[in-house]
N, CA, C and O atoms as a Tinker XYZ file with bonds, in Angstrom:
   356  protein
     1  N     16.710000   -2.987000   14.346000    73     2
     2  CA    17.062000   -1.760000   13.651000    64     1     3
     3  C     18.560000   -1.538000   13.834000    63     2     4     5
     4  O     19.079000   -1.626000   14.947000    81     3
     5  N     19.249000   -1.250000   12.729000    73     3     6
     6  CA    20.683000   -1.036000   12.866000    64     5     7
     7  C     20.973000    0.373000   13.367000    63     6     8     9
     8  O     20.072000    1.208000   13.446000    81     7
     9  N     22.210000    0.628000   13.698000    73     7    10
    10  CA    22.618000    1.900000   14.300000    64     9    11
    11  C     22.367000    3.067000   13.347000    63    10    12    13
    12  O     21.892000    4.119000   13.774000    81    11
    13  N     22.676000    2.897000   12.079000    73    11    14
    14  CA    22.480000    3.974000   11.110000    64    13    15
    15  C     21.007000    4.342000   10.982000    63    14    16    17
    16  O     20.662000    5.523000   10.986000    81    15
    17  N     20.153000    3.359000   10.869000    73    15    18
    18  CA    18.722000    3.622000   10.750000    64    17    19
    19  C     18.193000    4.326000   11.985000    63    18    20    21
    20  O     17.288000    5.154000   11.884000    81    19
    21  N     18.736000    4.015000   13.135000    73    19    22
    22  CA    18.291000    4.652000   14.369000    64    21    23
    23  C     18.659000    6.125000   14.398000    63    22    24    25
    24  O     17.990000    6.908000   15.072000    81    23
    25  N     19.705000    6.522000   13.683000    73    23    26
    26  CA    20.158000    7.920000   13.693000    64    25    27
    27  C     19.502000    8.771000   12.604000    63    26    28    29
    28  O     19.523000    9.999000   12.684000    81    27
    29  N     18.930000    8.139000   11.603000    73    27    30
    30  CA    18.311000    8.889000   10.519000    64    29    31
    31  C     16.967000    9.454000   10.959000    63    30    32    33
    32  O     16.199000    8.775000   11.640000    81    31
    33  N     16.681000   10.687000   10.574000    73    31    34
    34  CA    15.384000   11.263000   10.949000    64    33    35
    35  C     14.256000   10.577000   10.195000    63    34    36    37
    36  O     14.448000   10.065000    9.092000    81    35
    37  N     13.107000   10.574000   10.789000    73    35    38
    38  CA    11.918000   10.033000   10.146000    64    37    39
    39  C     11.277000   11.170000    9.368000    63    38    40    41
    40  O     10.966000   12.221000    9.928000    81    39
    41  N     11.084000   10.955000    8.093000    73    39    42
    42  CA    10.511000   11.982000    7.229000    64    41    43
    43  C      9.070000   11.649000    6.922000    63    42    44    45
    44  O      8.731000   10.503000    6.627000    81    43
    45  N      8.230000   12.656000    6.993000    73    43    46
    46  CA     6.835000   12.472000    6.602000    64    45    47
    47  C      6.766000   12.361000    5.086000    63    46    48    49
    48  O      7.526000   13.011000    4.369000    81    47
    49  N      5.876000   11.559000    4.625000    73    47    50
    50  CA     5.674000   11.414000    3.184000    64    49    51
    51  C      4.687000   12.476000    2.725000    63    50    52    53
    52  O      3.511000   12.192000    2.498000    81    51
    53  N      5.181000   13.701000    2.592000    73    51    54
    54  CA     4.338000   14.812000    2.155000    64    53    55
    55  C      4.198000   14.757000    0.637000    63    54    56    57
    56  O      5.108000   14.303000   -0.056000    81    55
    57  N      3.077000   15.213000    0.126000    73    55    58
    58  CA     2.914000   15.221000   -1.325000    64    57    59
    59  C      3.946000   16.129000   -1.973000    63    58    60    61
    60  O      4.326000   17.150000   -1.400000    81    59
    61  N      4.393000   15.767000   -3.145000    73    59    62
    62  CA     5.380000   16.564000   -3.865000    64    61    63
    63  C      4.756000   17.889000   -4.281000    63    62    64    65
    64  O      3.598000   17.946000   -4.694000    81    63
    65  N      5.536000   18.938000   -4.167000    73    63    66
    66  CA     5.093000   20.266000   -4.568000    64    65    67
    67  C      5.611000   20.507000   -5.979000    63    66    68    69
    68  O      6.765000   20.206000   -6.284000    81    67
    69  N      4.773000   21.037000   -6.815000    73    67    70
    70  CA     5.164000   21.301000   -8.193000    64    69    71
    71  C      6.311000   22.298000   -8.231000    63    70    72    73
    72  O      6.301000   23.296000   -7.510000    81    71
    73  N      7.293000   22.025000   -9.069000    73    71    74
    74  CA     8.414000   22.937000   -9.232000    64    73    75
    75  C      7.980000   24.201000   -9.980000    63    74    76    77
    76  O      8.673000   25.217000   -9.924000    81    75
    77  N      6.873000   24.148000  -10.659000    73    75    78
    78  CA     6.377000   25.281000  -11.424000    64    77    79
    79  C      5.095000   25.804000  -10.787000    63    78    80    81
    80  O      4.061000   25.138000  -10.827000    81    79
    81  N      5.164000   26.997000  -10.200000    73    79    82
    82  CA     3.962000   27.539000   -9.557000    64    81    83
    83  C      2.839000   27.858000  -10.549000    63    82    84    85
    84  O      1.694000   28.058000  -10.143000    81    83
    85  N      3.158000   27.906000  -11.835000    73    83    86
    86  CA     2.152000   28.209000  -12.852000    64    85    87
    87  C      1.548000   26.968000  -13.490000    63    86    88    89
    88  O      0.643000   27.085000  -14.316000    81    87
    89  N      2.022000   25.794000  -13.131000    73    87    90
    90  CA     1.547000   24.564000  -13.775000    64    89    91
    91  C      0.041000   24.389000  -13.596000    63    90    92    93
    92  O     -0.664000   24.011000  -14.531000    81    91
    93  N     -0.438000   24.664000  -12.403000    73    91    94
    94  CA    -1.882000   24.533000  -12.162000    64    93    95
    95  C     -2.666000   25.541000  -13.001000    63    94    96    97
    96  O     -3.722000   25.218000  -13.545000    81    95
    97  N     -2.141000   26.765000  -13.101000    73    95    98
    98  CA    -2.819000   27.779000  -13.911000    64    97    99
    99  C     -2.852000   27.366000  -15.380000    63    98   100   101
   100  O     -3.868000   27.542000  -16.052000    81    99
   101  N     -1.751000   26.819000  -15.877000    73    99   102
   102  CA    -1.714000   26.367000  -17.271000    64   101   103
   103  C     -2.729000   25.255000  -17.501000    63   102   104   105
   104  O     -3.414000   25.232000  -18.524000    81   103
   105  N     -2.823000   24.347000  -16.557000    73   103   106
   106  CA    -3.790000   23.248000  -16.675000    64   105   107
   107  C     -5.223000   23.784000  -16.662000    63   106   108   109
   108  O     -6.064000   23.353000  -17.451000    81   107
   109  N     -5.487000   24.728000  -15.757000    73   107   110
   110  CA    -6.827000   25.321000  -15.707000    64   109   111
   111  C     -7.162000   26.025000  -17.016000    63   110   112   113
   112  O     -8.285000   25.925000  -17.510000    81   111
   113  N     -6.181000   26.739000  -17.579000    73   111   114
   114  CA    -6.409000   27.419000  -18.855000    64   113   115
   115  C     -6.719000   26.411000  -19.954000    63   114   116   117
   116  O     -7.632000   26.624000  -20.751000    81   115
   117  N     -5.966000   25.315000  -20.005000    73   115   118
   118  CA    -6.216000   24.287000  -21.025000    64   117   119
   119  C     -7.595000   23.662000  -20.858000    63   118   120   121
   120  O     -8.164000   23.130000  -21.811000    81   119
   121  N     -8.126000   23.728000  -19.646000    73   119   122
   122  CA    -9.469000   23.195000  -19.397000    64   121   123
   123  C    -10.554000   24.254000  -19.560000    63   122   124   125
   124  O    -11.705000   24.028000  -19.187000    81   123
   125  N    -10.189000   25.419000  -20.122000    73   123   126
   126  CA   -11.185000   26.425000  -20.449000    64   125   127
   127  C    -11.299000   27.606000  -19.507000    63   126   128   129
   128  O    -12.171000   28.452000  -19.705000    81   127
   129  N    -10.456000   27.699000  -18.490000    73   127   130
   130  CA   -10.522000   28.801000  -17.524000    64   129   131
   131  C     -9.646000   29.957000  -18.006000    63   130   132   133
   132  O     -8.440000   29.972000  -17.758000    81   131
   133  N    -10.249000   30.916000  -18.687000    73   131   134
   134  CA    -9.486000   32.051000  -19.221000    64   133   135
   135  C     -8.923000   32.943000  -18.122000    63   134   136   137
   136  O     -7.912000   33.614000  -18.332000    81   135
   137  N     -9.550000   32.962000  -16.970000    73   135   138
   138  CA    -9.040000   33.765000  -15.856000    64   137   139
   139  C     -7.673000   33.256000  -15.404000    63   138   140   141
   140  O     -6.869000   34.026000  -14.880000    81   139
   141  N     -7.406000   31.979000  -15.601000    73   139   142
   142  CA    -6.105000   31.416000  -15.234000    64   141   143
   143  C     -4.998000   32.043000  -16.083000    63   142   144   145
   144  O     -3.904000   32.308000  -15.584000    81   143
   145  N     -5.280000   32.279000  -17.359000    73   143   146
   146  CA    -4.283000   32.937000  -18.209000    64   145   147
   147  C     -4.055000   34.368000  -17.744000    63   146   148   149
   148  O     -2.922000   34.849000  -17.750000    81   147
   149  N     -5.112000   35.047000  -17.343000    73   147   150
   150  CA    -4.967000   36.406000  -16.814000    64   149   151
   151  C     -4.030000   36.419000  -15.612000    63   150   152   153
   152  O     -3.233000   37.344000  -15.453000    81   151
   153  N     -4.122000   35.409000  -14.777000    73   151   154
   154  CA    -3.236000   35.323000  -13.614000    64   153   155
   155  C     -1.791000   35.105000  -14.043000    63   154   156   157
   156  O     -0.877000   35.681000  -13.454000    81   155
   157  N     -1.581000   34.287000  -15.052000    73   155   158
   158  CA    -0.228000   34.079000  -15.570000    64   157   159
   159  C      0.336000   35.401000  -16.092000    63   158   160   161
   160  O      1.489000   35.737000  -15.824000    81   159
   161  N     -0.476000   36.142000  -16.831000    73   159   162
   162  CA    -0.036000   37.435000  -17.363000    64   161   163
   163  C      0.323000   38.376000  -16.224000    63   162   164   165
   164  O      1.394000   38.984000  -16.236000    81   163
   165  N     -0.557000   38.501000  -15.247000    73   163   166
   166  CA    -0.274000   39.405000  -14.125000    64   165   167
   167  C      1.013000   39.008000  -13.406000    63   166   168   169
   168  O      1.776000   39.872000  -12.972000    81   167
   169  N      1.249000   37.735000  -13.282000    73   167   170
   170  CA     2.425000   37.248000  -12.560000    64   169   171
   171  C      3.723000   37.544000  -13.321000    63   170   172   173
   172  O      4.756000   37.787000  -12.697000    81   171
   173  N      3.684000   37.527000  -14.654000    73   171   174
   174  CA     4.920000   37.596000  -15.431000    64   173   175
   175  C      5.079000   38.838000  -16.302000    63   174   176   177
   176  O      6.145000   39.046000  -16.881000    81   175
   177  N      4.056000   39.655000  -16.404000    73   175   178
   178  CA     4.095000   40.789000  -17.323000    64   177   179
   179  C      5.233000   41.758000  -17.007000    63   178   180   181
   180  O      5.976000   42.148000  -17.907000    81   179
   181  N      5.373000   42.138000  -15.783000    73   179   182
   182  CA     6.389000   43.121000  -15.412000    64   181   183
   183  C      7.797000   42.594000  -15.690000    63   182   184   185
   184  O      8.621000   43.300000  -16.272000    81   183
   185  N      8.073000   41.362000  -15.278000    73   183   186
   186  CA     9.397000   40.784000  -15.503000    64   185   187
   187  C      9.719000   40.628000  -16.979000    63   186   188   189
   188  O     10.844000   40.887000  -17.404000    81   187
   189  N      8.728000   40.201000  -17.765000    73   187   190
   190  CA     8.945000   40.054000  -19.201000    64   189   191
   191  C      9.183000   41.414000  -19.836000    63   190   192   193
   192  O     10.046000   41.556000  -20.702000    81   191
   193  N      8.423000   42.415000  -19.409000    73   191   194
   194  CA     8.602000   43.756000  -19.965000    64   193   195
   195  C     10.027000   44.250000  -19.713000    63   194   196   197
   196  O     10.670000   44.781000  -20.619000    81   195
   197  N     10.520000   44.077000  -18.489000    73   195   198
   198  CA    11.884000   44.515000  -18.174000    64   197   199
   199  C     12.925000   43.743000  -18.981000    63   198   200   201
   200  O     13.930000   44.317000  -19.401000    81   199
   201  N     12.699000   42.473000  -19.198000    73   199   202
   202  CA    13.611000   41.687000  -20.024000    64   201   203
   203  C     13.630000   42.221000  -21.455000    63   202   204   205
   204  O     14.698000   42.431000  -22.029000    81   203
   205  N     12.460000   42.439000  -22.023000    73   203   206
   206  CA    12.361000   42.953000  -23.389000    64   205   207
   207  C     12.978000   44.342000  -23.477000    63   206   208   209
   208  O     13.654000   44.662000  -24.454000    81   207
   209  N     12.751000   45.156000  -22.473000    73   207   210
   210  CA    13.237000   46.547000  -22.477000    64   209   211
   211  C     14.758000   46.617000  -22.570000    63   210   212   213
   212  O     15.303000   47.607000  -23.056000    81   211
   213  N     15.438000   45.590000  -22.113000    73   211   214
   214  CA    16.899000   45.576000  -22.224000    64   213   215
   215  C     17.344000   45.463000  -23.684000    63   214   216   217
   216  O     18.485000   45.796000  -24.007000    81   215
   217  N     16.460000   44.998000  -24.563000    73   215   218
   218  CA    16.819000   44.765000  -25.957000    64   217   219
   219  C     16.234000   45.777000  -26.932000    63   218   220   221
   220  O     16.688000   45.860000  -28.074000    81   219
   221  N     15.251000   46.538000  -26.513000    73   219   222
   222  CA    14.653000   47.538000  -27.401000    64   221   223
   223  C     14.869000   48.921000  -26.807000    63   222   224   225
   224  O     15.115000   49.061000  -25.609000    81   223
   225  N     14.775000   49.944000  -27.654000    73   223   226
   226  CA    15.133000   51.292000  -27.213000    64   225   227
   227  C     14.012000   52.045000  -26.519000    63   226   228   229
   228  O     14.270000   52.890000  -25.662000    81   227
   229  N     12.781000   51.751000  -26.876000    73   227   230
   230  CA    11.677000   52.559000  -26.351000    64   229   231
   231  C     10.739000   51.731000  -25.488000    63   230   232   233
   232  O     10.532000   50.542000  -25.731000    81   231
   233  N     10.174000   52.380000  -24.473000    73   231   234
   234  CA     9.206000   51.718000  -23.594000    64   233   235
   235  C      8.005000   51.197000  -24.382000    63   234   236   237
   236  O      7.510000   50.100000  -24.124000    81   235
   237  N      7.541000   52.000000  -25.346000    73   235   238
   238  CA     6.368000   51.598000  -26.131000    64   237   239
   239  C      6.658000   50.325000  -26.927000    63   238   240   241
   240  O      5.792000   49.461000  -27.066000    81   239
   241  N      7.878000   50.220000  -27.445000    73   239   242
   242  CA     8.249000   49.009000  -28.182000    64   241   243
   243  C      8.295000   47.803000  -27.247000    63   242   244   245
   244  O      7.872000   46.707000  -27.615000    81   243
   245  N      8.806000   48.009000  -26.047000    73   243   246
   246  CA     8.845000   46.917000  -25.068000    64   245   247
   247  C      7.430000   46.463000  -24.728000    63   246   248   249
   248  O      7.173000   45.268000  -24.580000    81   247
   249  N      6.526000   47.408000  -24.606000    73   247   250
   250  CA     5.128000   47.063000  -24.319000    64   249   251
   251  C      4.509000   46.277000  -25.469000    63   250   252   253
   252  O      3.780000   45.310000  -25.248000    81   251
   253  N      4.804000   46.698000  -26.703000    73   251   254
   254  CA     4.266000   45.994000  -27.873000    64   253   255
   255  C      4.791000   44.563000  -27.952000    63   254   256   257
   256  O      4.024000   43.628000  -28.186000    81   255
   257  N      6.093000   44.393000  -27.759000    73   255   258
   258  CA     6.691000   43.060000  -27.840000    64   257   259
   259  C      6.151000   42.167000  -26.727000    63   258   260   261
   260  O      5.875000   40.988000  -26.948000    81   259
   261  N      6.003000   42.733000  -25.535000    73   259   262
   262  CA     5.462000   41.964000  -24.411000    64   261   263
   263  C      4.040000   41.514000  -24.714000    63   262   264   265
   264  O      3.677000   40.366000  -24.454000    81   263
   265  N      3.238000   42.417000  -25.262000    73   263   266
   266  CA     1.859000   42.077000  -25.629000    64   265   267
   267  C      1.832000   40.975000  -26.684000    63   266   268   269
   268  O      1.021000   40.053000  -26.603000    81   267
   269  N      2.711000   41.071000  -27.664000    73   267   270
   270  CA     2.777000   40.045000  -28.708000    64   269   271
   271  C      3.179000   38.690000  -28.123000    63   270   272   273
   272  O      2.644000   37.653000  -28.512000    81   271
   273  N      4.120000   38.711000  -27.191000    73   271   274
   274  CA     4.558000   37.455000  -26.567000    64   273   275
   275  C      3.413000   36.791000  -25.821000    63   274   276   277
   276  O      3.234000   35.576000  -25.912000    81   275
   277  N      2.641000   37.572000  -25.090000    73   275   278
   278  CA     1.504000   36.990000  -24.376000    64   277   279
   279  C      0.409000   36.533000  -25.340000    63   278   280   281
   280  O     -0.288000   35.555000  -25.071000    81   279
   281  N      0.259000   37.234000  -26.456000    73   279   282
   282  CA    -0.691000   36.782000  -27.474000    64   281   283
   283  C     -0.302000   35.422000  -28.039000    63   282   284   285
   284  O     -1.151000   34.552000  -28.232000    81   283
   285  N      0.980000   35.251000  -28.300000    73   283   286
   286  CA     1.455000   33.956000  -28.801000    64   285   287
   287  C      1.325000   32.878000  -27.732000    63   286   288   289
   288  O      0.987000   31.732000  -28.029000    81   287
   289  N      1.594000   33.254000  -26.490000    73   287   290
   290  CA     1.446000   32.283000  -25.397000    64   289   291
   291  C     -0.010000   31.849000  -25.273000    63   290   292   293
   292  O     -0.292000   30.671000  -25.056000    81   291
   293  N     -0.930000   32.792000  -25.409000    73   291   294
   294  CA    -2.356000   32.474000  -25.324000    64   293   295
   295  C     -2.738000   31.445000  -26.382000    63   294   296   297
   296  O     -3.463000   30.490000  -26.105000    81   295
   297  N     -2.242000   31.653000  -27.594000    73   295   298
   298  CA    -2.558000   30.735000  -28.692000    64   297   299
   299  C     -1.866000   29.384000  -28.539000    63   298   300   301
   300  O     -2.416000   28.355000  -28.930000    81   299
   301  N     -0.660000   29.385000  -27.970000    73   299   302
   302  CA     0.120000   28.157000  -27.915000    64   301   303
   303  C      0.046000   27.380000  -26.622000    63   302   304   305
   304  O      0.539000   26.254000  -26.551000    81   303
   305  N     -0.564000   27.960000  -25.589000    73   303   306
   306  CA    -0.555000   27.304000  -24.280000    64   305   307
   307  C     -1.300000   25.976000  -24.280000    63   306   308   309
   308  O     -1.034000   25.117000  -23.440000    81   307
   309  N     -2.207000   25.806000  -25.192000    73   307   310
   310  CA    -2.924000   24.527000  -25.270000    64   309   311
   311  C     -1.969000   23.384000  -25.583000    63   310   312   313
   312  O     -2.232000   22.238000  -25.217000    81   311
   313  N     -0.859000   23.684000  -26.259000    73   311   314
   314  CA     0.117000   22.655000  -26.618000    64   313   315
   315  C      1.185000   22.465000  -25.542000    63   314   316   317
   316  O      2.005000   21.552000  -25.640000    81   315
   317  N      1.183000   23.313000  -24.521000    73   315   318
   318  CA     2.186000   23.222000  -23.457000    64   317   319
   319  C      1.990000   21.928000  -22.683000    63   318   320   321
   320  O      0.885000   21.637000  -22.225000    81   319
   321  N      3.054000   21.153000  -22.536000    73   319   322
   322  CA     2.966000   19.846000  -21.879000    64   321   323
   323  C      3.700000   19.783000  -20.547000    63   322   324   325
   324  O      3.742000   18.728000  -19.915000    81   323
   325  N      4.278000   20.897000  -20.115000    73   323   326
   326  CA     4.915000   20.916000  -18.808000    64   325   327
   327  C      6.333000   20.383000  -18.774000    63   326   328   329
   328  O      6.854000   20.111000  -17.692000    81   327
   329  N      6.979000   20.223000  -19.932000    73   327   330
   330  CA     8.366000   19.758000  -19.947000    64   329   331
   331  C      9.308000   20.829000  -19.399000    63   330   332   333
   332  O     10.425000   20.522000  -18.983000    81   331
   333  N      8.862000   22.070000  -19.399000    73   331   334
   334  CA     9.599000   23.194000  -18.832000    64   333   335
   335  C      8.613000   23.987000  -17.986000    63   334   336   337
   336  O      7.421000   23.680000  -17.969000    81   335
   337  N      9.096000   24.995000  -17.291000    73   335   338
   338  CA     8.177000   25.837000  -16.533000    64   337   339
   339  C      7.461000   26.779000  -17.491000    63   338   340   341
   340  O      7.959000   27.055000  -18.583000    81   339
   341  N      6.317000   27.264000  -17.093000    73   339   342
   342  CA     5.582000   28.226000  -17.915000    64   341   343
   343  C      6.447000   29.462000  -18.126000    63   342   344   345
   344  O      6.484000   30.015000  -19.225000    81   343
   345  N      7.135000   29.893000  -17.091000    73   343   346
   346  CA     7.972000   31.097000  -17.183000    64   345   347
   347  C      9.049000   30.946000  -18.249000    63   346   348   349
   348  O      9.255000   31.862000  -19.044000    81   347
   349  N      9.727000   29.833000  -18.281000    73   347   350
   350  CA    10.794000   29.652000  -19.272000    64   349   351
   351  C     10.231000   29.358000  -20.652000    63   350   352   353
   352  O     10.890000   29.609000  -21.662000    81   351
   353  N      9.031000   28.833000  -20.698000    73   351   354
   354  CA     8.415000   28.501000  -21.964000    64   353   355
   355  C      8.068000   29.761000  -22.708000    63   354   356
   356  O      7.531000   29.697000  -23.814000    81   355
């Protein structure tokens, strides 16, 4: 063993952790688990609402736009392939 190798720490080969915490939920939803989509909504609804609210004047409008966005996500999530995170998608 050379000197450099002797100084390097030994790393465990741990399984890779998904960069997207919602990837498993998206996969479960694509496999028919509607509760997985509910979890995605609960996780992102508040943040999306605040983002939308910065662009619209009324709270009710922000709620409507947020609801529409999740409706479109529900319809389109079957086509999601994981090239981006669910949040950015």
